[in-house]
C-alpha positions as CSV (number, residue, x, y, z in Angstrom):
1,M,-13.5,13.7,27.6
2,A,-10.8,11.4,26.2
3,M,-11.1,7.7,26.6
4,E,-8.0,6.0,27.9
5,L,-7.0,2.6,26.6
6,E,-6.2,0.1,29.3
7,N,-2.6,-1.1,29.6
8,T,-2.6,-4.8,28.9
9,N,0.2,-7.3,28.3
10,G,2.9,-4.7,28.8
11,H,1.9,-2.6,25.8
12,D,1.7,1.2,26.0
13,A,-1.8,2.6,25.5
14,N,-0.4,5.2,23.1
15,E,1.3,2.5,21.1
16,T,-1.9,0.6,20.8
17,R,-3.8,3.7,19.7
18,D,-1.2,4.6,17.1
19,T,-1.3,1.0,15.7
20,L,-5.1,1.3,15.3
21,F,-4.7,4.6,13.5
22,L,-2.1,3.1,11.2
23,L,-4.2,0.1,10.3
24,G,-7.3,2.3,9.9
25,G,-5.4,4.6,7.5
26,A,-4.2,1.6,5.5
27,A,-7.7,0.3,5.3
28,F,-8.9,3.7,3.9
29,V,-6.1,3.7,1.3
30,V,-7.0,0.2,0.1
31,F,-10.7,1.0,0.1
32,G,-10.1,4.3,-1.8
33,A,-7.9,2.5,-4.4
34,G,-10.7,-0.1,-4.8
35,L,-13.2,2.7,-5.5
36,I,-11.0,4.3,-8.0
37,L,-10.1,1.1,-9.8
38,S,-13.8,0.0,-9.9
39,T,-14.6,3.0,-12.2
40,P,-15.2,1.7,-15.8
41,V,-13.3,4.6,-17.3
42,I,-10.2,3.9,-15.2
43,R,-10.3,0.2,-15.8
44,K,-10.5,0.8,-19.6
45,A,-7.6,3.2,-19.4
46,L,-5.5,0.7,-17.4
47,G,-6.5,-2.2,-19.6
48,G,-5.2,-0.4,-22.7
49,A,-1.9,0.3,-21.0
50,G,-1.2,-3.3,-20.4
51,I,0.2,-3.5,-16.8
52,G,1.8,-6.9,-17.5
53,N,3.7,-5.4,-20.5
54,L,5.0,-2.6,-18.3
55,I,6.3,-5.0,-15.7
56,G,7.9,-7.2,-18.4
57,A,9.6,-4.1,-19.9
58,A,10.9,-3.0,-16.5
59,M,12.6,-6.4,-15.7
60,P,15.8,-5.8,-17.8
61,D,16.3,-2.4,-16.1
62,L,15.8,-3.9,-12.7
63,Q,18.3,-6.8,-13.4
64,R,20.9,-4.3,-14.7
65,Y,20.4,-2.2,-11.5
66,L,20.9,-5.2,-9.3
67,K,24.1,-6.1,-11.1
68,L,25.4,-2.6,-10.7
69,R,24.6,-2.6,-7.1
70,D,26.5,-5.9,-6.5
71,M,29.7,-4.3,-7.9
């Protein structure tokens, strides 16, 4: 027996349910990423990679892309 959501403030019940599913899924993604990143082996592997260095190395490419896009 399915439970129907009440129609309040002009919102469709299906739209409300879909929004709850979307937010619940996003919460699971964030929680899962936190579990993965809390593993000491993963943190050591990412620490050696230097995430800040990767972002700094990508900036010139991003700037060149934006210049080409403006043309």
